[in-house]
C-alpha positions as CSV (number, residue, x, y, z in Angstrom):
1,M,56.5,-40.4,-35.3
2,A,60.0,-39.0,-35.7
3,E,62.8,-41.2,-34.4
4,P,66.4,-40.1,-34.1
5,I,69.4,-41.5,-36.0
6,T,72.6,-41.3,-33.9
7,M,76.3,-41.4,-34.8
8,P,77.3,-45.0,-34.7
9,Q,80.7,-46.3,-33.5
10,L,82.5,-46.9,-36.8
11,G,85.4,-48.9,-35.5
12,E,87.1,-50.0,-32.4
13,S,88.1,-47.1,-30.1
14,V,86.4,-44.6,-32.4
15,T,84.8,-41.9,-30.3
16,E,83.6,-39.3,-32.9
17,G,82.8,-38.9,-36.5
18,T,82.5,-36.0,-39.0
19,I,79.6,-35.6,-41.4
20,T,81.5,-34.8,-44.6
21,R,78.4,-34.9,-46.9
22,W,74.7,-35.6,-46.6
23,L,73.5,-37.9,-49.4
24,K,69.8,-37.2,-48.6
25,A,68.0,-33.9,-48.1
26,E,65.2,-33.0,-45.7
27,G,61.9,-34.4,-47.0
28,D,63.5,-37.3,-48.9
29,E,62.2,-40.8,-48.5
30,V,64.8,-43.2,-47.2
31,E,64.8,-47.0,-47.0
32,Q,66.4,-49.0,-44.2
33,D,70.1,-49.5,-44.8
34,E,70.1,-46.9,-47.6
35,P,73.2,-44.6,-47.3
36,I,72.2,-41.1,-46.1
37,A,75.6,-39.5,-45.3
38,E,79.3,-39.8,-45.8
39,V,81.2,-40.0,-42.5
40,D,84.9,-39.5,-41.8
41,T,86.6,-41.0,-38.7
42,D,90.2,-41.5,-37.6
43,K,90.0,-45.0,-39.1
44,V,87.7,-45.0,-42.1
45,N,85.8,-42.9,-44.6
46,T,82.5,-44.6,-45.2
47,E,78.8,-44.2,-46.0
48,L,76.4,-44.2,-43.2
49,P,73.3,-46.4,-43.8
50,S,70.0,-45.4,-42.3
51,P,68.8,-47.8,-39.5
52,L,65.2,-46.6,-40.2
53,A,62.8,-46.4,-43.1
54,G,60.7,-43.3,-43.6
55,T,60.9,-39.6,-44.4
56,L,64.1,-37.7,-43.5
57,Q,62.4,-35.0,-41.4
58,K,65.3,-33.0,-40.2
59,L,69.1,-32.9,-40.5
60,L,70.5,-32.0,-37.0
61,I,74.2,-31.7,-38.0
62,S,75.6,-29.6,-40.8
63,E,78.3,-30.9,-43.2
64,G,81.8,-30.6,-41.8
65,T,80.7,-31.0,-38.2
66,T,82.3,-33.5,-35.8
67,V,80.1,-35.1,-33.2
68,D,80.6,-37.8,-30.5
69,V,79.4,-41.3,-31.0
70,G,75.8,-41.6,-29.9
71,A,74.9,-38.0,-30.7
72,E,71.7,-37.5,-32.6
73,I,72.4,-36.4,-36.2
74,A,69.0,-36.6,-38.0
75,L,65.3,-37.3,-37.4
76,V,63.3,-39.7,-39.5
77,A,59.5,-39.8,-39.6
78,T,58.7,-43.5,-39.6
79,G,54.9,-43.1,-40.2
80,G,53.8,-44.2,-36.7
81,E,51.2,-42.1,-34.8
82,E,52.4,-39.3,-32.7
83,T,51.7,-40.0,-29.1
84,P,51.1,-37.0,-26.8
85,E,54.0,-36.3,-24.6
86,S,53.3,-37.7,-21.2
87,P,54.1,-35.5,-18.2
88,P,57.2,-36.4,-16.2
89,R,56.6,-39.3,-13.9
90,E,57.7,-39.6,-10.4
91,D,59.0,-42.9,-9.2
92,A,56.6,-45.7,-8.6
93,A,56.4,-45.1,-4.9
94,A,55.6,-41.5,-5.3
95,E,52.9,-42.4,-7.8
96,A,51.3,-44.8,-5.4
97,P,47.8,-43.9,-4.1
98,T,47.9,-41.3,-1.5
99,E,46.8,-42.0,2.0
100,E,44.1,-40.0,3.7
101,F,44.4,-39.8,7.5
102,P,41.7,-38.7,9.9
103,A,42.5,-35.4,11.3
104,A,42.8,-36.9,14.8
105,H,45.6,-39.1,13.6
106,T,47.6,-36.3,12.0
107,E,50.4,-34.9,14.0
108,A,49.9,-31.2,14.6
109,Q,52.2,-29.2,12.4
110,P,52.6,-25.4,12.1
111,V,50.9,-24.3,8.9
112,A,52.0,-21.3,6.9
113,S,49.1,-19.3,5.6
114,A,48.8,-18.4,2.0
115,S,49.0,-14.7,2.7
116,P,50.1,-12.5,5.6
117,T,46.4,-12.1,6.6
118,A,44.5,-15.3,7.4
119,R,41.4,-15.6,5.3
120,T,38.3,-17.7,5.5
121,E,36.8,-19.0,2.3
122,T,33.7,-21.1,1.8
123,M,34.8,-24.5,0.7
124,P,32.4,-27.2,-0.6
125,G,31.5,-30.1,1.6
126,G,31.9,-30.5,5.3
127,N,29.3,-29.2,7.7
128,G,28.5,-26.2,5.6
129,N,30.7,-23.9,7.6
130,G,33.5,-22.1,5.7
131,R,36.9,-23.8,5.7
132,S,40.0,-21.7,6.2
133,V,43.0,-21.7,4.0
134,A,44.8,-23.5,6.8
135,D,42.2,-26.3,6.6
136,A,43.0,-26.6,2.9
137,E,46.7,-26.8,3.6
138,E,46.1,-29.4,6.2
139,L,44.1,-31.4,3.6
140,R,47.0,-31.1,1.1
141,L,49.3,-32.5,3.8
142,R,47.1,-35.5,4.5
143,R,46.8,-36.2,0.7
144,S,50.5,-36.2,0.1
145,S,52.2,-39.6,-0.7
146,P,54.4,-41.5,1.8
147,V,57.5,-40.7,-0.3
148,V,56.8,-37.0,-0.2
149,R,56.2,-37.0,3.5
150,R,59.4,-39.0,4.2
151,L,61.4,-36.7,1.9
152,A,60.0,-33.6,3.6
153,A,60.9,-35.1,7.0
154,E,64.5,-35.9,5.9
155,H,65.1,-32.3,4.8
156,G,63.2,-30.7,7.7
157,V,60.7,-28.9,5.5
158,E,57.0,-28.4,5.9
159,I,54.8,-29.7,3.1
160,S,52.3,-26.9,3.6
161,S,54.9,-24.3,2.9
162,I,55.6,-25.7,-0.6
163,P,53.5,-24.8,-3.7
164,G,52.3,-28.0,-5.2
165,T,52.2,-28.7,-9.0
166,G,50.4,-32.0,-8.8
167,T,46.7,-32.7,-9.3
168,G,44.6,-30.4,-7.1
169,G,47.7,-28.7,-5.9
170,R,49.2,-31.8,-4.4
171,V,52.9,-31.5,-3.5
172,T,55.0,-34.0,-5.5
173,K,58.5,-35.5,-4.9
174,K,59.9,-33.1,-7.6
175,D,58.3,-30.1,-5.7
176,I,60.2,-31.2,-2.6
177,E,63.5,-31.7,-4.4
178,S,63.2,-28.4,-6.2
179,F,62.4,-26.5,-3.0
180,V,65.4,-28.1,-1.2
181,E,67.7,-27.2,-4.1
182,D,66.5,-23.6,-4.1
183,Q,67.2,-23.4,-0.3
184,E,70.7,-24.8,-0.5
185,P,73.5,-22.4,-1.2
186,A,75.3,-23.1,-4.5
187,P,78.7,-24.7,-3.9
188,K,81.6,-22.4,-4.4
189,T,83.7,-23.5,-7.3
190,P,87.0,-22.0,-8.2
191,P,86.9,-19.9,-11.4
192,E,88.1,-21.8,-14.4
193,P,91.6,-20.7,-15.4
194,A,91.6,-18.8,-18.6
195,R,92.5,-21.0,-21.5
196,A,95.6,-19.8,-23.2
197,A,95.5,-19.6,-27.0
198,P,97.7,-22.2,-28.7
199,Q,101.2,-20.9,-29.1
200,R,101.8,-20.4,-32.8
201,V,105.1,-20.4,-34.7
202,A,105.9,-17.3,-36.6
203,A,104.6,-17.3,-40.1
204,H,106.7,-15.5,-42.7
205,D,106.0,-14.1,-46.1
206,G,105.4,-16.9,-48.6
207,D,104.5,-19.5,-45.9
208,R,101.4,-21.6,-46.6
209,I,99.2,-22.6,-43.7
210,E,97.1,-25.8,-44.1
211,E,94.4,-26.5,-41.7
212,L,94.3,-30.1,-40.4
213,T,92.0,-32.6,-42.1
214,G,89.9,-34.8,-39.9
215,I,92.1,-37.9,-40.6
216,R,95.3,-35.9,-40.1
217,R,94.1,-34.6,-36.7
218,A,93.1,-38.1,-35.7
219,I,96.5,-39.6,-36.7
220,A,98.2,-36.9,-34.7
221,N,96.1,-37.5,-31.6
222,R,96.6,-41.3,-31.8
223,M,100.3,-41.1,-32.3
224,A,100.6,-38.6,-29.4
225,L,98.5,-41.0,-27.3
226,S,100.7,-43.9,-28.1
227,K,103.9,-42.2,-27.2
228,R,102.4,-40.7,-24.1
229,E,100.8,-43.9,-22.8
230,I,103.2,-46.6,-24.0
231,P,106.9,-46.8,-22.9
232,H,108.4,-47.6,-26.3
233,A,111.4,-49.8,-26.8
234,W,112.7,-51.2,-30.1
235,T,115.2,-53.6,-31.5
236,L,116.5,-54.7,-35.0
237,V,117.8,-57.8,-36.7
238,E,119.2,-58.3,-40.3
239,V,117.5,-60.9,-42.4
240,D,119.1,-62.5,-45.4
241,M,116.3,-62.5,-48.0
242,T,118.4,-63.9,-50.9
243,G,116.5,-67.2,-51.1
244,L,113.1,-65.5,-50.9
245,V,114.1,-62.9,-53.5
246,A,115.0,-65.8,-55.9
247,L,111.7,-67.6,-55.1
248,R,109.6,-64.5,-55.8
249,E,111.4,-63.8,-59.1
250,R,110.7,-67.3,-60.2
251,E,107.1,-67.4,-59.1
252,K,105.7,-63.9,-59.5
253,T,104.5,-64.2,-63.1
254,A,102.8,-67.6,-62.7
255,F,101.3,-66.5,-59.4
256,M,99.7,-63.4,-61.0
257,E,98.3,-65.6,-63.8
258,R,97.0,-68.2,-61.4
259,E,95.7,-66.0,-58.5
260,G,95.1,-62.6,-60.2
261,V,97.1,-60.7,-57.6
262,K,100.8,-59.6,-57.4
263,L,103.1,-61.7,-55.3
264,T,104.8,-59.2,-53.0
265,Y,107.1,-59.8,-50.0
266,L,104.4,-58.7,-47.6
267,P,102.4,-61.9,-47.4
268,F,105.6,-63.9,-46.7
269,I,106.4,-61.4,-43.8
270,V,102.9,-61.5,-42.4
271,Q,102.9,-65.3,-42.5
272,A,106.2,-65.5,-40.7
273,A,105.0,-63.0,-38.1
274,V,101.8,-65.0,-37.5
275,E,103.7,-68.2,-36.9
276,A,106.2,-66.3,-34.6
277,L,103.3,-64.9,-32.6
278,R,102.2,-68.5,-31.8
279,E,105.6,-69.0,-30.2
280,N,105.6,-65.6,-28.5
281,P,101.9,-64.8,-27.8
282,V,102.7,-62.0,-25.4
283,L,103.3,-59.7,-28.4
284,N,99.7,-60.3,-29.4
285,S,98.4,-58.7,-26.3
286,V,97.1,-55.4,-24.7
287,W,98.2,-53.6,-21.5
288,D,95.1,-53.2,-19.3
289,G,96.0,-51.2,-16.2
290,D,97.0,-53.9,-13.7
291,R,96.9,-56.9,-16.0
292,I,97.8,-58.1,-19.5
293,V,95.2,-59.4,-21.9
294,L,96.6,-62.0,-24.4
295,R,94.4,-62.1,-27.5
296,K,93.3,-65.4,-28.7
297,K,92.6,-64.2,-32.2
298,V,95.5,-63.1,-34.5
299,N,94.1,-60.2,-36.5
300,I,96.9,-58.5,-38.4
301,G,96.8,-54.8,-39.2
302,V,98.6,-53.9,-42.4
303,A,99.7,-50.3,-42.6
304,V,98.8,-48.7,-46.0
305,D,100.4,-45.4,-47.1
306,L,97.9,-43.0,-48.7
307,E,98.7,-39.7,-50.3
308,D,98.0,-37.7,-47.2
309,A,97.5,-40.3,-44.4
310,L,98.3,-43.7,-43.1
311,I,95.5,-46.2,-42.5
312,V,95.6,-49.7,-41.0
313,P,93.1,-52.2,-42.4
314,V,92.9,-55.5,-40.6
315,I,93.2,-59.1,-41.8
316,P,91.1,-61.0,-39.3
317,N,92.1,-64.6,-38.3
318,A,95.3,-64.3,-40.3
319,D,96.6,-67.4,-38.6
320,E,94.0,-69.4,-40.5
321,L,95.2,-68.3,-44.0
322,N,98.0,-69.8,-46.1
323,L,100.3,-67.7,-48.2
324,T,97.9,-67.4,-51.1
325,G,95.0,-66.5,-48.9
326,L,97.1,-63.8,-47.2
327,A,98.2,-62.4,-50.6
328,R,94.6,-62.2,-51.7
329,R,93.3,-60.6,-48.5
330,I,96.2,-58.0,-48.4
331,D,95.6,-57.1,-52.0
332,A,91.9,-56.6,-51.5
333,V,92.1,-54.4,-48.4
334,V,95.0,-52.3,-49.8
335,K,92.9,-51.6,-52.9
336,R,89.9,-50.7,-50.8
337,A,92.0,-48.4,-48.6
338,R,93.4,-46.5,-51.6
339,S,90.0,-46.2,-53.2
340,G,88.4,-45.0,-50.0
341,E,86.0,-48.0,-49.8
342,L,87.0,-49.4,-46.4
343,T,84.2,-50.2,-44.0
344,A,84.2,-50.0,-40.2
345,D,84.8,-53.8,-40.0
346,D,87.9,-53.4,-42.2
347,V,89.7,-51.4,-39.6
348,S,88.4,-53.0,-36.3
349,G,89.8,-55.6,-34.1
350,G,93.5,-55.5,-34.9
351,T,95.7,-57.3,-32.4
352,F,99.2,-56.8,-34.0
353,T,100.4,-54.5,-36.8
354,V,102.9,-55.1,-39.7
355,N,104.3,-52.1,-41.5
356,N,106.3,-52.1,-44.8
357,P,108.0,-48.8,-45.3
358,G,110.7,-50.7,-47.3
359,S,108.4,-50.4,-50.3
360,L,109.1,-46.7,-50.2
361,G,112.9,-47.2,-49.8
362,S,113.3,-46.9,-46.0
363,V,116.2,-49.0,-44.6
364,A,115.9,-48.3,-40.9
365,S,113.3,-46.7,-38.6
366,A,111.6,-47.0,-35.2
367,P,107.9,-47.5,-35.7
368,I,105.2,-46.1,-33.3
369,I,103.0,-48.8,-31.8
370,N,99.4,-48.8,-32.9
371,H,97.8,-48.1,-29.5
372,P,96.6,-50.1,-27.6
373,Q,98.5,-53.0,-29.1
374,A,101.7,-54.3,-27.5
375,A,104.0,-54.3,-30.5
376,I,104.5,-53.5,-34.2
377,L,106.7,-55.2,-36.8
378,Q,108.5,-53.1,-39.5
379,A,110.0,-54.5,-42.7
380,E,112.5,-52.3,-44.5
381,A,113.8,-52.2,-48.0
382,I,115.7,-55.2,-49.4
383,V,119.2,-54.0,-50.3
384,K,122.1,-55.9,-51.8
385,R,125.1,-55.7,-49.6
386,P,128.5,-57.4,-49.2
387,V,128.3,-59.8,-46.2
388,V,130.5,-62.5,-44.8
389,V,129.3,-66.0,-45.6
390,D,131.4,-69.0,-44.5
391,D,134.5,-66.7,-44.1
392,A,134.0,-65.3,-47.6
393,I,132.6,-62.0,-48.8
394,A,129.3,-62.5,-50.8
395,I,126.7,-60.1,-52.2
396,R,123.4,-60.9,-50.5
397,S,119.9,-59.3,-50.4
398,I,119.6,-58.0,-46.8
399,M,116.5,-56.6,-45.1
400,N,116.4,-54.9,-41.7
401,L,113.5,-56.0,-39.5
402,E,112.5,-54.0,-36.5
403,V,110.0,-54.4,-33.7
404,S,108.8,-51.7,-31.3
405,F,107.2,-53.0,-28.2
406,D,105.4,-51.9,-25.0
407,H,108.1,-52.3,-22.3
408,R,105.3,-52.7,-19.7
409,V,104.2,-55.9,-21.4
410,L,107.4,-57.5,-22.4
411,D,111.2,-57.1,-22.4
412,G,113.9,-57.1,-25.0
413,G,114.6,-60.8,-24.7
414,V,111.1,-61.7,-25.7
415,A,111.1,-59.2,-28.5
416,L,114.3,-60.6,-29.9
417,R,113.1,-64.2,-29.7
418,F,110.1,-63.1,-31.7
419,L,112.2,-61.2,-34.3
420,N,114.6,-64.2,-34.7
421,A,111.6,-66.5,-35.2
422,V,110.4,-64.3,-38.0
423,K,114.0,-64.1,-39.4
424,R,114.4,-67.8,-39.3
425,R,111.3,-68.5,-41.3
426,L,112.1,-65.9,-44.0
427,E,115.6,-67.2,-44.4
428,E,114.3,-70.8,-44.9
429,Y,112.9,-69.9,-48.3
430,G,114.9,-70.8,-51.4
431,P,114.4,-70.8,-55.2
432,E,112.6,-74.1,-55.1
433,S,110.3,-73.4,-52.2
434,G,106.6,-73.4,-52.9
435,T,104.0,-70.6,-52.6
436,G,101.0,-72.7,-51.6
């Protein structure tokens, strides 16, 4: 028996996927959970495991095709016996035994003859006399189910005037419904407006045109959705990172030897953000039409820059990890993101996002919120600048820290209290602070 494999939902809010490559061909044997295809979504590129074991009977989708979640993409013969397709069933009431009424109890109804000229045919049974076609039609009426008779009465149609497709010519519920639909005039619908072709910019000699990749198109759609749906506002504070810079310089070699991962600034920033979210939980929330849903879990998305895209793997339950745990988790998901090995779980369930464009040299920017979250934190490059400290000019390591927020969910005061809570924690580090 052939059973379908459908496109699964590979991540929260994912609605479609693209079959980039089939790993199995028609006729191949597949085991349950064995990869059969590579799938590209707006969140992840991953292998699709087969939910069934058997023979890959037919590939329904060609490579490069994008289909909706739930669409059938392949058929697998599982070895079960084929069962003959059963005819369409009416509802239980329509399938109930028919009632036969004596002719004396049957209301007289006009009966349409089968042809313009009434004919008499010899029918078996009875008193031996020939039964007319009208008699046969009357018998069909008496053998119809209660549901059919009630439906016919509701629509004012005569059962005898409808050709029956049931056993022995019995009129079924579907016969009545089809007859009624055929009699009703089709509703007038306004013609669809002609779809205008997308307006293109002029291409000149030497210009190169690149078609959108699946992930680029998905990013474009999600960013447009975020700006269209969310009223963005943003604000910025300066953070004196001098003490943290000194701590990292002192600890980075020993940390690498001890933990096997680099000690970057990002785990410090994520940890400070997690602690600040405890004080300002409304930033860890979602706008939901006429209410705000405050998330209990703190799942931090970490934006990772790829060569041609941006992806946001998630650190689940980040509030349960210490600095070392965060450093390890961040290092692991960043490596998987850059090697194309993220799974659907790696990019699902985020409640708040931290971006670090400072690693690329950015000093100030206004991030776009990762829809449908309520806010995003952005850490810029650490730059040495002259600042006033205790009425004296000093050279300090300064970082700009921004937050973009959904102005439906919160206001600037809450956003600044959150930012200042992050700032305070980062500025508390010094050369002698620990990294445990």
